[in-house]
N, C-alpha and C positions, 0 to 999 in steps of 0.2 A: 132448104133443108139445113136444121142446125146441128153442131157438131153432136152433141150428145144423142141427137135420135140416129146420125148418120155412123156412132159409134156403136148403136146398140144395134144396128142391123151387119154392123161386120160379127160382132158376138155371134148374132143368130146363124147367119155364112161358119162362122167359127165351129159352133155347135153341130152344123149339117157335116160339113169336112168331117169331125170325129165321128159322128156316126156313117157316114157313107163311104169315107176314103179310107179312115183308120179302122172301118169296125169293132171300134170300142164300144163296151155295156153302156145302157144307159145311166147305172152307178159310177160307173168309170167319169161318163160326161159329165154326169149330177157335180162330181168332187174337184174336177177342172175346171167347169166353170165356176163353182164357189170360192176357188183359190182364185180366180182371175177375178172375181167381185170384190174381192179386198185389195185388189192393186187398185182399179178403177174407183171406189171410195176415197183412196189414199188420193190418186191424180188429182180428183174434183175437187178435194181439200186446197192441194198445192195448185189447183187450175192449171194442171197440164193436159194436151191433149193424149191419149193413147197413142195416135202415132208419132208425137214429136217427144215422146220418152227415149231417153238417152242411160248412158252406164250410171253415170253420178246420179240420178233420178232414182232408179232400181235398189242402188247402194243404199240411200237414204230410206225407201222403203225395207229394206231388210233390215237394218238399225230398229225401224219402228217396230216391226215384228219380234224382234229382239227384245226390247226396252217393255212391249207389254205381256212379256213373260212367255211367250211361246216356244216352245221347248226346238233347241237344235233339230230334230227330224222330223217336227211337223213344219219346220221354216223350208229345209229342204226338198219337202213335198209341194208346198208352196211354188217355191223355184221353179220347180220341172215341170209345174204344169204350166208360170206363166213363159218358161223356154219355151215350151210346146205353143203358145198362142203367140209369139214373135214369128218363130219358123214359120207357121202360115203365112203371118204379114209377108215376109219377104218371101214368101211361094207364090203368092197373091199379088203381087208387088205394089202393097199397101206403103210399103217402105223400100227403102233401099239400102239399108244396111241394119243388120240385126243387132239392136242394144245390147242381149243378154249374150253374147258372145265368148266377153271377156268376165262374166260375173262367175264370183266364186260362191259358193255352197258352205254352209257350214260346217266344222268336221263332226262328225261322228262317228261316235265308237263302234264297231261292229257288235251286233246282236247276234249271240252264240244262243239260237232256239232251243227250247227244254226237247230232251229227247227219251223216248222211255225205253227200257230195254226188250230182252225177245222176252224175259220170263213176264215182266208186265204187261206185253199183249196178250202172250197166252194167257194170263189169270183176269185180263178183261174182256177177253173173247169165252174163256171158261165160266165166267159166273153167268152168262146169260140162259136163259129157262129156254131150251131149244122144245120143248113140247107144246109152242105155241106159234102159232103162222108167224105172228108179231116177232117174239125171237129168233125166227129160223131166217129170219127178212134182217136182223139186225147181226146177226152173225155175219151172214153172207156182206152187208156193210160195211163191216170192220177188219174182215178179212179183203175184201175189194179193195179197200182205202189201206192198207199195210201193202198186201202185195205188189199192186200199181204204183202207190206215190201219186194217188189223183189229187187236186184239189175239191175240194167239199162241192163248188157247184159242176166241178166235173161228172164228180158221183151222182150226184143229183137229175143232172139233166143225160147220163149213159141209158140209153137204147138198146132194148135186146135186138135190133135190127145190127148193132153196133158190135157185137159179140161173136167172134169167131174160135168159140171154145175149143174143137175139134183140132183147128189148129195152134192153140195156146196163146191166143191173141185176143184184144179187144181195140177199140178204135175208138179214140178221144177226143173232142173239140174244145178246145182250149183255149187262152185269149185268144183275140181278135180271126174269131173263127177259124184259129190252124189247127187243123187235125192230124194226130200220130197217131201211131201204130205202138201199143202197151202189151211186151208179156204177162199175162197173167200164169198163178202159181197153178200148180194142182189143188191144193188146199182149195185156195179162192173159188179154183170151179165146182169143185165136190162141193161147197157150202152153196152156190149159187145155183147148181142144181135140184140142192135138197130144198132149197124157198120155192123154184120153181113149180114142186111138185104141191103145193098149195096154196100159190102167188093167186091162181085163179079164182078160189075160191071167194077171197072178198072183193069189196064192192071196187070196180075200176070205170072210171066215167069215161062218157064217148069221147074221145082225143086224146087219149091218155095209155092206149092199150100198148105202147109199144114202149114204154118207159120199164127201165129194169126195177125200181125200188120203188114201191108204192107206196102211200100213207092210208090210215084209217079210212079217211078222206073222200079217195079213190083216185086222189091227183100222185104224180109224182114226188116224191119227198120233198121236204124242204129243208134248206140250211139250218136253221134253228131248229128243227128238229134233230137230224143229224148232232149239231150240237148237245142239244138234251139228252139224247141216248148216251153220248159220251162222259158227259158229266155225271148221269147217275150211275153208270156202273161206276166210274172212278173212284167216286162215295160209297160205295157197295164194299170196296174190295179195300178201301182204304187209302189211296194213292191221293198224297199231300200238295203236289204240285198241281197246278193248273194247267188242265191239258185241253186240248179242243182237234177237231179231224185233222186241223193241218200239222199237230205234232206228231201224226200218224205218216204226215209226208216226210215229214226233218227225219223221223225214224229209221223210214225205208230207205232214203240216201244215206245215211250215216250207217246204216249197218254195211247197204251194198258197198260203200268206199270202207270198211274196216274188213270186210269181206275181200278186197283186190278189186272191184270193178272197175272199170278206167272214167277219169271222170269226164270224160267227153260222153260216154254211155249214158252215164246216170243223167248228163243234160239233157240227150235227147229223150229219155224216159221221163224225164221233167215235163217236159216242154218249157228249157228256158231257153229265152231268147241268145240271150249273153253266157256264157261259160263263166265271167265275174260273179254272174250270179250264185251258182252251181260253186264256186269254188268256197263259200262261207264254211261249207262243209267240210272241208281238209282244214280248217281252223279247229275246229268239233273235235275232229279226229287227232291233231298235233297236241289240243288240252288233253286228251285223254291219254294219248303217249305222254305226255309229260309226265300226268299222274303214277302212269305204270311205274315208269324210270324212279321217280321219288319213292317208291312203294317199294319197288322192286332191286335197284339197285344196290350193290353190296359197296359203294362208295357214298350212300344215302341213310345209312344204317346208323343208328344211334353211337357206336363204339367208335365210329369215323369222325363226329362233329368233337 
């Protein structure tokens, strides 16, 4: 068996590891392997086997990514996938030392996500025509996104059997099939119950009866459809910033933090594995705090300048 065939089999086993051991989604697995392919092509040109890679080889590969114009954020994502691959090789004893251990990622600035004000969110929801079944559904969708801070995939896959409305909680299955209980607001509960009054009047295909939010085609609503609903509503009321379902998640976390919620509690509700991911919202809050100081502190008024 030549090395190219053997390496191909290793990558197949790695994909099985991501699927079965790490419980990653097919989209994430495709992204990881696509990034790994970039390294494989580079190594083939340099005539280096994937099992013989050292730190210098990886630094040269990173320099090539930079030279062809790949932005630092994308470089960091590619290197993250490569680290995962070599961690697997070390775990399975294909290699004795991880060459990515001292590999540095490019420096990228923190991106502060766009956030909607409470007024913006109210205006979006109030612009929905509630006289239709679709309007009732869309209202419940937006209230649930904002009330619970869900990822759009979590919303689309939400099941009726995961709703504990009398207790004020919903069960959410997040990344890596990890489940968490999230409080849901009385307002969102009310809108879901209003939607349920007409939900079963539409088409629901066999196997989709337990999904909360159903499309006109009888299946659970898609991510693309949720994006479209939000974009259409934003255009209707004149919101100029680019918003998405994730904007509601960012707004949920930011408004909680501004209201005095504990960062650890926000981490649990968002389903972040690391507190570091949640900490980006402290940067948003500090930015707003600075603006408040600049605008209102007496030493910043024009007569003191």
